[in-house]
C-alpha angles and dihedrals in degrees: 000000000000121000088249090054091046090051091050092047091049091046093053091046092051089050092052089050090050093048091047092048089049093054091044090054090048092050091049094049093049089048093046089050092049092049094049094045087050099046105034132069116222101166139067127230115253112206116222117273110244089204093056102031120085109243134200122214094205104020121110134205142265117239119202122186123193120196090216146311131239134168102267102010133233138202093305107013117073115227123246095247093046093051090048088053091050090051091046095057093042088052090051091053087057100253117157123191123246130201134237089260091054090056093046091051091048091059102033103035102023090242114171123246131211113281089246103034119175126194112195122202128186114193135210098028096254119178094220089055091060091045104047096034095051099076092050091050090048092050093050099032092238125154125203142177120253110209119206143183115245096221091056088061088068098054136066095234106150093210093071136061118258127221088257090053091049094052092049091050092049091052092063092059093230091098138052125181129245137160141241091195134270097301146357107237133149126219137185092024122177130180122237092273092052096258107157114240103169123212127338144172125248095267091054093044091050090051093053097037094105090063100039129102128198093283101109139092143203123257099257099039104080149355118292102261140194127232091279094050097253117138117262093198136048122246091261092049090050091048093048091048093052096039090053090060092052093046093049089047091054095046095047096049092044091051097041101031105019091236143048111247115252095223125070135183111203111217113252122023133222102031097135096262127339101335146353092269125051093227090050089047092055094053090049092045091055095053096040093055090043098051107027139051094208139016134193104218106165138047134202107057120067102205128092123183138164090285090067123084116240086232094048101050120154129218136185122231111213111211121237090247099049114124116219095261091052088060093046094046092055093045091049094056094047097057143021103247117111118260126202113202122231112251097184114199102026094191093059092040089064094078092056135066116209107213100176137012118002133296136205127186107204125167104324096332132098104206118196118193124195129223110247111296091352140083139267124223136190131181128200110239119233090009100109093116099064111127112141115028147120116247122192131183142145114242111214105163119118115289091237106071135039131286113185136188112199118206129191084005135162119232092252091059090233097116129037149078114286128201112188147174105217120177098320096328137103115220139182114197132172112213121202120182089341095309114118126211120191113228101178140345138190133200107229095212091059089044090053090052093247105162112224120236132198126253088246091056092046090052089054092048090053094050092049090050089050096050094041090055095043091049093052094048099034114147092231142010093257095057090043090057092046093053091045093055091051089049094051089049092047091051092058092061119105107214118205115264133218088252088056094053104269120139117262121251118233117194114232111247114231118214088225093062111111126222128212112183130161107216128190122180122192115190122180125157111315095343133089128186126187122202115193124193088349092302127104109260114164114013137193094358108180118227130188096202104089099158122116112253145149138291120246138178123210133184118192128195107241101205134261098322125195118284124179089213090048092234111162116217122175099181125083133196124213107204115199112183127192097357109195131174120192135174108273094229097034113043089185090066105087117199095177136355128180094176122099119269138183119353093351089059092048092054091045093052091046091051088053090051091048093049089053090051093046092046090052091050094049091045101045111016 
């Protein structure tokens, strides 16, 4: 190669390096900006102005309590974007946040609150809660109380806020401090077959959660009891044990913070008063009124008014999966103030008519929320002439409940063909004049290839899980050896199988369990086919209704499903993602499409990629 050629090659190579370095610098700057804006606080909270805010002399306040917040969300922690959406719709309703002192003055001085007053709680004192809730609170000028456990203030556990963090947060005005108590600890624990497990810390409880039922209690709620329910301690021992926790709480907060928080959440809620036993309640009641100015003692309802006691307040705990209208629906039926439901994308809402419940079109999802213990219904406008077509969607509502797609339907939902996911089953029904006839159904466990086991086999699995966990986390070597011996003996057992005549075990479906099912329905003439998760599910189902009709969506509350935390919820959300209807013979002919297309889709996908990069950076860098 000539020297001129070498120079040209080197020049091009250097230019590529410069361009690559430039892009790397831009990416790093953008990432640094995103991290800084997510992690640091730059604003100060501005309390509501009593001269400009509508007040209500007799009205109370709504209390919402979040378990915690993280960036993307999980089963219990709400995601940053979802929390922001909750706050956005609350702000649109006119809600303003109030402080602990506002609540105290309301009950002790009859001081009026804003007409739409909101008290926000964030429990468990998680550091990620403070980080990922902060920007939403800044954006909407909302303040909240961060509740912590006193024993966590003495450790260096990075998951929880430190006293230094708490002081910095309080200085912004967006945060006040409260307490969940001295410790989180469980007593009188049984598995779902009533095998006695004793008391345990949160780690052990979390490890055993899949095999637990509802028979357990929190540390301050009862006597320590044996497997028959008899107390293991005297009255004085119980009183000393509970008093010790309150004394330690008082001493730790005084030492680390210089004060004991005014606000308390007694763990757990809905026990009648301050415990499951009246003597235990008396001890708790003494300390609660001695140390605190207010106590959240109940859960389920969000509204507190002058009929409530300041030591017997109620809060509602929004679940991580709740869409905005689920939150608004629950608030609406707790109090008397008017609520306007969130429609989402109004341009895409125009092609639908919501006949019952509330609907929101957000991103590529149609979210249909029921009224309490009822149903929600939507009907596609100008779609009454759909006869032969293919419909695809992804169903993402909770597994416990009903999500229905109506085909060749009338607007009253009294005649049509219905494909449904109902409490773990796939059904095809034909409805005529309000009377339903089942054509085919499929158990989804069987469809998923889940092999059924007997109750006897499940009992053995539960005991083995108990003993494996108790062995691993035994308090001493002697106890570990004892548990291991019992485990080895249990593993030698041969439980009776279904084939041998034992009764089958059916797992209890929790109404918190999320579903994620890809559904395709192909309807032509008198034949309907259903493909689920890209596999044939129900084939060649014969239908008698061959008239053209409309397309409807329906969500139905499924009843009070099982919940390990015993949280009652009478509102259900059907979530229909990427709804698309095409001609049955020409898939290129699109009759309706709710999914993103074109440049909007590109932006949406790029945003998801960016979120993954940012989440990686915040987690590992």
